[in-house]
N, C-alpha and C positions, 0 to 999 in steps of 0.2 A: 504494500500500500504506500502510496506517495503522499508525503506531507511536505508542505512548503516550509522553508526555513524562515524563521522570524528575522527581522532586521538585526536583532542582537546576536543571533547565531551567525548570520552572515558577517557581521562586523568581527566577531570572535574568530571566525575561520580566516578572514582576511588578515587579521592581526597575527595569527599563528603562522600564516604563509609568509608574511613580511619578516617576522622574527626568524623563521627558518632560513630565508634568503639572506638576511644580514649575518646570521651565524655561519652560513656556508661561505659567504664572501670573506668574513674575518678568518675563517679556517684556511682558505686559499691564500690569503695574504700572509698569515703566519707560516704556512708551509713554504711559500716563496722566500721569505726572510730566512728561515731555517736552512733551506737548500743553499742560499747565497752564502751564509755563514760557513757552512760545511765546505763549500768550494774554495772560499778565501783561505780557510784554515789549511786545507790540503795543499794549496799553492805555497803558503808560507812554510809548511813542513817540508815540501819538496825543495824549496830554496835553501832551507837549513841543511837538508841532507846533501845537496849538491855542494854547498860550501864545505861541509865536513869532508866529503870525498875529495875535493880539490886539495884541501890542506893535508889530508892523509897521503895523497900522491906526491905532494911537494915534500913532505917529511921523508917519504921513501926515497925520493930522488936525492935529497940532501944526505941521507944515510949511505946511499950507494956511491954517489959521485962526489960528495964532499961540499957541495954548494946547492943552494936553492935554484930552481929553474928561473930563467929571466922572463919567460912569458908562458901563457896558458897553452899555446900551440905546441910547445916543447913537451908538455905533459900529455897532450892528446896524441902526439906522434910516437913518443917513446915509452909511455907508461900506460897505454891502452885506456886512457881516460875518455869517456864519451859524455858529452854535455849537449843538451837540447838548446841550441842558441835561438831557436824560434820562440820558445816559451820563457826564457830567462835572459836577463842582461847580467853579464859577469864583468866585474872590474877586478883585475888582478894587477897589483902593484908591488914591485920589489924595490926596496931602498938600497940594499946591499946583498951580496951573494951569501953572507953569513947570518942574515936576519930572516925571520919568518915573514913571508909575504902577506900583504893585506888583501883579503878576498871579500868582496861584497857581491852577493847574488840577490837580484831583485826580479820578481815575476813581472812579465810584461802585462 
């Protein structure tokens, strides 16, 4: 049997629908923010890992050859270092052959 909804019932139903739509939008925004935070955190961890790997290769070079390499290309050619230059900007500076190089890795 069909019964018509009263204006109060229609208003309550409309309010529930609006509340559900607002909740769904808020949930999507929160999910987007969370995924962005995870992505940024992963890029930062990747940069820290690359920096550590470069310093380890430089230390190995200094232990074997007696001095730190003058540039990053030397490590890539002779110590099998592989770095994704498309995703990261790497600044490798050596002040002297007997000091640890300064390495800065930044995500693009």
